[in-house]
C-alpha positions in Angstrom: -42.8 -24.4 14.8 -41.9 -22.1 11.5 -38.8 -23.3 9.8 -34.9 -22.2 10.0 -35.4 -19.1 7.5 -38.8 -17.9 8.4 -36.9 -17.6 12.3 -33.8 -16.1 9.9 -36.7 -13.3 8.1 -38.4 -12.8 11.7 -35.1 -12.1 13.6 -33.2 -10.2 10.5 -35.9 -8.4 8.6 -34.9 -7.4 4.4 -35.1 -3.8 5.6 -32.6 -4.9 8.3 -30.1 -5.5 5.7 -30.7 -2.7 3.6 -30.2 -0.4 6.6 -26.6 -1.9 6.4 -25.6 -0.8 3.2 -27.4 2.7 4.3 -24.4 2.4 7.2 -22.4 1.5 4.4 -23.3 4.5 2.7 -23.1 7.0 5.5 -19.8 6.1 6.4 -18.4 6.6 3.3 -20.0 9.8 2.3 -18.4 11.2 6.1 -15.2 9.9 5.4 -14.9 12.0 2.0 -16.7 15.1 3.4 -14.2 15.0 5.9 -11.0 14.8 4.4 -12.6 17.2 1.4 -13.0 20.2 4.4 -9.6 18.7 6.1 -7.1 17.9 3.8 -5.3 19.6 1.4 -6.0 18.5 -2.1 -3.1 16.8 -4.2 -0.2 18.0 -1.5 -1.1 17.5 2.0 -0.5 13.8 3.3 -0.9 12.6 6.3 1.3 9.7 8.0 -0.9 7.0 10.4 1.9 4.3 9.8 5.3 6.2 8.9 5.3 6.2 5.5 3.5 2.8 5.0 -0.4 4.2 5.7 -1.3 7.5 4.5 -3.8 9.8 4.3 -3.8 12.3 1.8 -6.4 13.9 -1.3 -7.3 13.6 -5.0 -9.9 12.5 -7.0 -10.6 10.5 -9.0 -12.7 10.8 -12.5 -11.6 7.2 -13.3 -12.7 3.5 -12.3 -10.5 1.5 -9.8 -7.3 2.5 -9.8 -7.9 5.4 -11.9 -8.4 3.2 -15.4 -11.0 5.1 -17.9 -10.4 8.2 -16.5 -13.5 10.7 -17.9 -16.1 7.9 -18.4 -18.5 9.3 -16.3 -21.7 8.4 -18.1 -20.5 5.3 -19.1 -19.7 4.6 -14.8 -23.3 5.8 -13.9 -24.9 3.7 -16.4 -23.1 0.5 -14.9 -23.0 1.7 -11.7 -27.1 2.1 -12.1 -27.6 -1.3 -13.8 -25.0 -3.1 -10.7 -27.4 -1.3 -8.1 -30.7 -2.5 -9.8 -28.7 -5.9 -9.9 -27.2 -6.0 -6.3 -31.0 -5.0 -4.7 -32.7 -7.7 -6.6 -30.3 -10.7 -6.1 -30.5 -9.1 -2.1 -34.4 -9.9 -2.0 -33.8 -13.1 -4.4 -31.3 -14.4 -1.6 -32.8 -13.3 0.9 -35.3 -15.3 0.1 -33.6 -18.7 -0.8 -30.1 -18.1 0.1 -27.7 -17.0 3.2 -27.9 -14.5 5.6 -23.7 -13.9 4.9 -24.4 -13.6 0.9 -27.5 -10.7 1.4 -25.1 -9.4 4.1 -22.0 -9.3 1.3 -24.8 -7.7 -0.5 -25.5 -5.0 1.5 -21.8 -4.1 2.3 -21.6 -3.9 -1.6 -24.4 -1.7 -2.3 -23.4 0.5 0.1 -19.9 1.3 -1.5 -21.6 1.4 -4.7 -24.1 4.2 -4.2 -21.2 5.9 -2.1 -19.2 6.1 -5.0 -22.4 6.8 -7.2 -23.4 9.3 -6.0 -19.4 11.3 -5.9 -19.9 10.6 -9.9 -23.0 11.6 -10.1 -23.2 15.5 -8.9 -19.0 16.4 -9.2 -17.8 13.4 -11.5 -15.3 12.2 -9.4 -15.0 10.3 -6.2 -12.5 11.6 -3.3 -9.9 8.8 -2.8 -8.1 9.1 0.9 -6.2 5.6 1.4 -2.7 5.3 0.7 -0.2 2.9 1.5 3.3 2.2 0.1 5.0 -1.0 -0.4 9.2 0.1 -0.2 9.0 2.8 -3.4 6.1 1.2 -5.0 2.7 2.9 -4.1 -0.4 1.4 -4.3 -3.6 2.9 -6.3 -5.3 5.2 -3.3 -8.6 4.8 -2.5 -11.4 5.4 -0.2 -14.0 3.3 2.1 -16.4 2.7 -0.3 -13.6 0.9 -2.8 -13.2 -0.7 0.6 -16.6 -1.3 1.2 -17.0 -2.9 -1.9 -13.7 -5.3 -1.6 -14.6 -6.5 1.0 -18.5 -7.3 0.3 -17.1 -9.2 -2.8 -14.9 -10.9 -0.2 -17.8 -11.9 1.9 -19.2 -13.4 -1.3 -16.5 -15.6 -2.1 -16.7 -17.0 1.8 -20.1 -17.7 1.4 -19.6 -19.4 -2.4 -16.4 -21.6 0.1 -18.8 -22.5 2.7 -22.1 -23.6 0.0 -19.7 -25.9 -2.2 -18.6 -27.2 1.5 -21.8 -27.9 2.7 -22.8 -29.3 -1.1 -20.0 -31.6 -0.8 -21.6 -33.2 1.9 -24.3 -33.8 1.1 -25.2 -37.0 -1.6 -26.9 -34.8 -4.1 -30.5 -34.7 -2.9 -29.9 -33.2 0.4 -29.2 -35.7 2.5 -26.0 -36.7 4.0 -24.9 -39.9 2.9 -25.2 -42.7 6.0 -21.4 -44.9 6.9 -21.8 -47.6 4.3 -24.1 -46.2 2.5 -21.6 -45.6 -1.3 -21.6 -49.1 -2.6 -20.1 -49.4 -5.9 -22.8 -50.5 -9.0 -21.8 -52.5 -11.5 -22.9 -51.6 -14.7 
């Protein structure tokens, strides 16, 4: 019988994780196209949950929260490097890491490619999800941004679970047995 990692690979081949990235990308792409075609740019607001959650339509030439407006070349270069790093780390993590980490990286990859394509083709991204908290309006974002944030959350969760698992071991991969921790005199 093969080990757990071999069974994991057989059940979840590497291409399936890249398929997750493609699905995330396609959902983001379709949502941006629908918004671009159906919601008036900069003027229309469609209340979903009163004034708390509104669908709107803006174009963002910057990064998160509109920072670094007009720096398209910078974003394209950085995103290319980040995407290459994610692809490499997904492959490495698939061979040695947890399935949760690889899923997290796949979700981040799909979101990063979604915003990258917009910046490469149009020099801007379509943002449309607006949340208002009283008089404060959270910066408007899109599904690619959501995917990236969820993926990062899953990376953090994987790190916490990994730390918890490592804390259960005694340093050499074995679980400590009762009474096995005797203090040694120096």
